[in-house]
Residue frames relative to the residue before (quaternion, step in Angstrom):
aa qw qx qy qz dx dy dz
X 1.0000 0.0000 0.0000 0.0000 0.00 0.00 0.00
X 0.3759 -0.7141 0.5422 0.2339 3.56 -0.79 0.99
X 0.3395 -0.7482 0.5468 0.1608 3.53 -1.13 0.74
X 0.5849 -0.5605 0.4558 0.3688 3.53 -1.16 0.67
X 0.3965 -0.7554 0.4667 0.2333 3.61 -0.62 1.08
X 0.4358 0.7297 -0.4462 0.2803 3.61 1.25 0.04
X 0.6909 0.4545 -0.2928 0.4800 3.62 1.06 -0.64
X 0.1536 0.7554 -0.6126 0.1747 3.52 -0.23 1.36
X 0.1817 -0.7806 0.5887 0.1056 3.55 -0.78 1.01
X 0.2045 -0.7710 0.5930 0.1104 3.56 -0.98 0.84
X 0.1024 -0.8060 0.5824 -0.0254 3.52 -0.56 1.31
X 0.2452 -0.7949 0.5408 0.1245 3.61 -0.49 1.18
X 0.0489 -0.7916 0.6084 -0.0283 3.54 -0.98 0.97
X 0.2036 -0.7129 0.6531 0.1542 3.54 -1.14 0.74
X 0.3969 -0.7062 0.5324 0.2454 3.57 -0.81 0.98
X 0.2066 -0.8040 0.5520 0.0787 3.54 -0.66 1.16
X 0.7083 -0.4571 0.3427 0.4145 3.54 -1.32 0.37
X 0.7028 0.4903 -0.2620 0.4438 3.58 0.90 -0.95
X 0.5787 0.5766 -0.3713 0.4413 3.59 1.29 -0.18
X 0.7030 0.5238 -0.2314 0.4218 3.56 1.23 -0.58
X 0.4048 -0.6799 0.5597 0.2460 3.53 -1.29 0.56
X 0.7454 -0.4091 0.2623 0.4563 3.62 -1.24 0.03
X 0.6182 0.5350 -0.3466 0.4598 3.62 1.20 -0.40
X 0.5280 -0.6637 0.3944 0.3537 3.59 1.27 -0.13
X 0.6331 0.4826 -0.3498 0.4938 3.61 1.25 0.22
X 0.6778 -0.4928 0.3440 0.4235 3.57 -1.25 0.39
X 0.3929 -0.6760 0.5783 0.2326 3.55 -0.94 1.02
X 0.5483 -0.7086 0.3212 0.3069 3.58 -0.46 1.23
X 0.6362 0.5204 -0.3855 0.4193 3.71 0.88 -0.57
X 0.5689 0.6097 -0.3867 0.3938 3.59 1.16 -0.50
X 0.5722 0.5846 -0.3826 0.4294 3.59 1.16 -0.56
X 0.6507 0.5197 -0.3242 0.4488 3.58 1.00 -0.78
X 0.6212 0.5088 -0.3407 0.4891 3.60 1.10 -0.61
X 0.6299 0.5172 -0.3300 0.4764 3.59 1.04 -0.74
X 0.6550 0.5026 -0.3174 0.4665 3.59 0.96 -0.82
X 0.6023 0.5498 -0.3531 0.4586 3.60 1.05 -0.71
X 0.6738 0.4762 -0.2906 0.4846 3.60 0.91 -0.92
X 0.6404 0.5228 -0.3246 0.4596 3.59 1.07 -0.74
X 0.6189 0.5225 -0.3500 0.4706 3.61 1.06 -0.63
X 0.6316 0.5134 -0.3303 0.4779 3.59 0.97 -0.81
X 0.6626 0.4991 -0.3059 0.4673 3.60 0.97 -0.83
X 0.6149 0.5385 -0.3409 0.4644 3.60 1.08 -0.68
X 0.6715 0.4685 -0.3008 0.4889 3.61 0.91 -0.87
X 0.5946 0.5488 -0.3644 0.4609 3.62 1.05 -0.66
X 0.6671 0.4998 -0.2988 0.4645 3.58 0.91 -0.96
X 0.7052 0.4698 -0.2824 0.4497 3.61 0.88 -0.88
X 0.7843 0.3550 -0.1655 0.4811 3.59 0.87 -1.00
X 0.4273 -0.7383 0.4398 0.2808 3.58 1.26 -0.20
X 0.7268 0.3238 -0.2383 0.5569 3.58 1.19 0.51
X 0.5569 -0.6175 0.4327 0.3483 3.60 -1.14 0.57
X 0.7291 -0.4633 0.2811 0.4180 3.55 -1.23 0.46
X 0.6571 0.5201 -0.3382 0.4281 3.62 0.80 -0.89
X 0.6609 0.5035 -0.3036 0.4664 3.58 1.07 -0.70
X 0.7186 0.4261 -0.2883 0.4679 3.63 0.80 -0.81
X 0.5638 0.5568 -0.3915 0.4678 3.60 1.15 -0.47
X 0.6680 0.4823 -0.2784 0.4936 3.58 0.97 -0.90
X 0.6570 0.5451 -0.3051 0.4221 3.58 0.85 -1.04
X 0.7834 0.3195 -0.1624 0.5078 3.60 0.92 -0.91
X 0.4402 -0.7427 0.4263 0.2699 3.58 1.28 0.11
X 0.4687 0.6757 -0.4456 0.3537 3.58 1.02 0.76
X 0.5518 -0.5743 0.4838 0.3626 3.52 -1.36 0.20
X 0.6962 -0.3848 0.2916 0.5313 3.54 1.01 -0.83
X 0.4660 -0.6439 0.5327 0.2906 3.49 -1.37 -0.39
X 0.0571 -0.8496 0.5236 0.0266 3.58 0.52 1.15
X 0.4954 -0.6475 0.5069 0.2799 3.50 -1.24 0.65
X 0.1290 -0.7938 0.5898 0.0731 3.57 -0.97 0.83
X 0.7714 0.0695 -0.0720 0.6285 3.56 1.30 -0.19
X 0.1105 0.7798 -0.6124 0.0677 3.55 -1.03 0.75
X 0.0942 0.7684 -0.6312 0.0471 3.51 -1.24 0.52
X 0.1299 -0.7851 0.6022 0.0639 3.54 -1.27 0.33
X 0.2125 -0.7159 0.6470 0.1544 3.50 -1.34 0.46
X 0.1966 -0.8030 0.5593 0.0610 3.54 -0.61 1.21
X 0.1075 -0.8296 0.5472 0.0267 3.57 -0.65 1.12
X 0.8007 0.0061 0.0530 0.5967 3.57 0.83 -1.08
X 0.4010 -0.7447 0.4684 0.2552 3.64 -0.63 1.01
X 0.2711 -0.7040 0.6260 0.1974 3.50 -1.36 0.37
X 0.2229 -0.7882 0.5675 0.0836 3.55 -1.17 0.67
X 0.7411 -0.3960 0.3175 0.4396 3.53 -1.39 0.29
X 0.8123 0.2524 -0.2241 0.4756 3.55 -0.93 1.05
X 0.5098 0.6460 -0.4327 0.3682 3.60 1.19 -0.29
X 0.2872 -0.7035 0.6261 0.1749 3.50 -1.22 0.70
X 0.0185 0.8036 -0.5932 0.0445 3.59 -0.73 1.05
X 0.2377 -0.7258 0.6222 0.1722 3.52 -1.31 0.32
X 0.1913 -0.7557 0.6171 0.1077 3.54 -0.93 0.96
X 0.1700 -0.7702 0.6116 0.0621 3.56 -0.62 1.22
X 0.0124 -0.8245 0.5628 -0.0579 3.58 -0.58 1.17
X 0.0945 0.7820 -0.6138 0.0530 3.52 -1.15 0.69
X 0.4353 -0.6302 0.5624 0.3117 3.56 -1.21 0.53
X 0.1944 -0.8099 0.5460 0.0902 3.56 -0.76 1.05
X 0.8060 0.0082 -0.0231 0.5915 3.61 1.22 -0.26
X 0.1469 -0.7362 0.6532 0.0994 3.52 -1.18 0.74
X 0.0987 -0.7405 0.6608 0.0724 3.52 -1.16 0.74
X 0.7910 -0.2937 0.1934 0.5007 3.64 -1.22 -0.16
X 0.8393 0.0019 0.0484 0.5414 3.59 0.69 -1.07
X 0.7140 0.3675 -0.2531 0.5395 3.58 1.25 0.16
X 0.0719 -0.7835 0.6160 0.0379 3.55 -1.25 0.35
X 0.3525 -0.7221 0.5656 0.1855 3.52 -1.33 0.47
X 0.1325 -0.7704 0.6217 0.0497 3.52 -1.05 0.87
X 0.1519 -0.7636 0.6217 0.0855 3.57 -1.01 0.88
X 0.1189 -0.7816 0.6109 0.0427 3.55 -1.04 0.90
X 0.0729 -0.7464 0.6579 0.0682 3.54 -1.24 0.61
X 0.1707 -0.7727 0.6048 0.0893 3.58 -0.61 1.12
X 0.0803 -0.8117 0.5781 -0.0224 3.55 -0.50 1.27
X 0.3763 -0.7314 0.5309 0.2041 3.56 -0.82 1.05
X 0.6643 -0.5227 0.3589 0.3958 3.57 -1.26 0.37
X 0.6459 0.4991 -0.3282 0.4754 3.59 1.21 -0.38
X 0.5890 -0.6184 0.3372 0.3961 3.57 1.33 0.17
X 0.5448 0.6276 -0.3971 0.3893 3.58 1.26 -0.11
X 0.4500 -0.6608 0.5324 0.2782 3.56 -1.09 0.77
X 0.2261 -0.8113 0.5301 0.0981 3.56 -0.58 1.19
X 0.7984 -0.0501 0.1046 0.5909 3.57 0.86 -1.04
X 0.1635 -0.7220 0.6608 0.1240 3.50 -1.22 0.67
X 0.0692 -0.8099 0.5822 0.0173 3.58 -0.82 0.96
X 0.1161 -0.7744 0.6200 0.0487 3.50 -1.27 0.54
X 0.0214 -0.7905 0.6121 -0.0068 3.56 -1.01 0.86
X 0.1240 -0.6996 0.6882 0.1466 3.50 -1.31 0.50
X 0.0627 -0.8072 0.5864 -0.0239 3.55 -0.81 1.07
X 0.2724 -0.7623 0.5723 0.1307 3.55 -1.24 0.54
X 0.4108 -0.6732 0.5688 0.2336 3.55 -1.04 0.94
X 0.0076 -0.8566 0.5138 -0.0464 3.62 -0.42 1.18
X 0.0950 -0.7528 0.6502 0.0402 3.50 -1.31 0.64
X 0.4201 -0.6204 0.5632 0.3484 3.57 -1.34 -0.05
X 0.3696 -0.7203 0.5365 0.2381 3.55 -0.93 0.89
X 0.7607 -0.3993 0.2661 0.4372 3.60 -1.31 0.00
X 0.7095 0.4257 -0.2471 0.5042 3.57 1.22 -0.43
X 0.6020 -0.6124 0.3335 0.3890 3.56 1.28 0.25
X 0.5051 0.6375 -0.4323 0.3893 3.59 1.25 0.17
X 0.4432 -0.6584 0.5395 0.2809 3.53 -1.17 0.64
X 0.0960 0.7811 -0.6104 0.0898 3.53 -0.95 0.95
X 0.5674 -0.5740 0.4609 0.3690 3.52 -1.29 0.32
X 0.1072 -0.7694 0.6264 0.0644 3.54 -1.28 0.43
X 0.6079 -0.5514 0.4054 0.4027 3.61 -1.12 0.46
X 0.4348 -0.6611 0.5443 0.2786 3.55 -1.04 0.80
X 0.4687 -0.6937 0.4577 0.2994 3.63 -0.71 1.00
X 0.5629 -0.6138 0.4392 0.3369 3.56 -1.06 0.78
X 0.5768 0.5852 -0.3692 0.4341 3.60 1.16 -0.58
X 0.6535 0.5050 -0.3111 0.4703 3.58 1.03 -0.78
X 0.6612 0.5018 -0.3042 0.4674 3.56 0.89 -0.94
X 0.6481 0.5273 -0.3156 0.4498 3.58 0.96 -0.86
X 0.6067 0.5712 -0.3532 0.4253 3.62 1.06 -0.69
X 0.6940 0.4542 -0.2725 0.4877 3.59 1.12 -0.58
X 0.6488 0.5439 -0.3113 0.4317 3.60 1.23 -0.36
X 0.5068 0.6631 -0.4389 0.3330 3.60 1.19 -0.10
């Protein structure tokens, strides 16, 4: 089910020294860590509670990533201020897609990211498995 694109969370990030490679620009895997934090911030904005609270509230293990990719357009460097705009673009039974846009302070699009994540629980035998995403969660993104 596609989601109303109205719910976009903006997560501000300062590029730190440890994010950068010897060339002084962000080492590309660090963007994926930033996107992970931006997804948590998006769910916080939608559900009104931090990740630890909604994981407990819904009795899940988490929302692990099963697919990710990015398109790199303009690098960011130490000290840059960026905003990651994140939104859920589709919900399915137990998985969903998140799109991210990292925008630099000069307004240029630096990176576009994409994730597919799965709503997971432990079954009665302790195995990790997918579970249906509660309608309450989906509804929180449709406002």
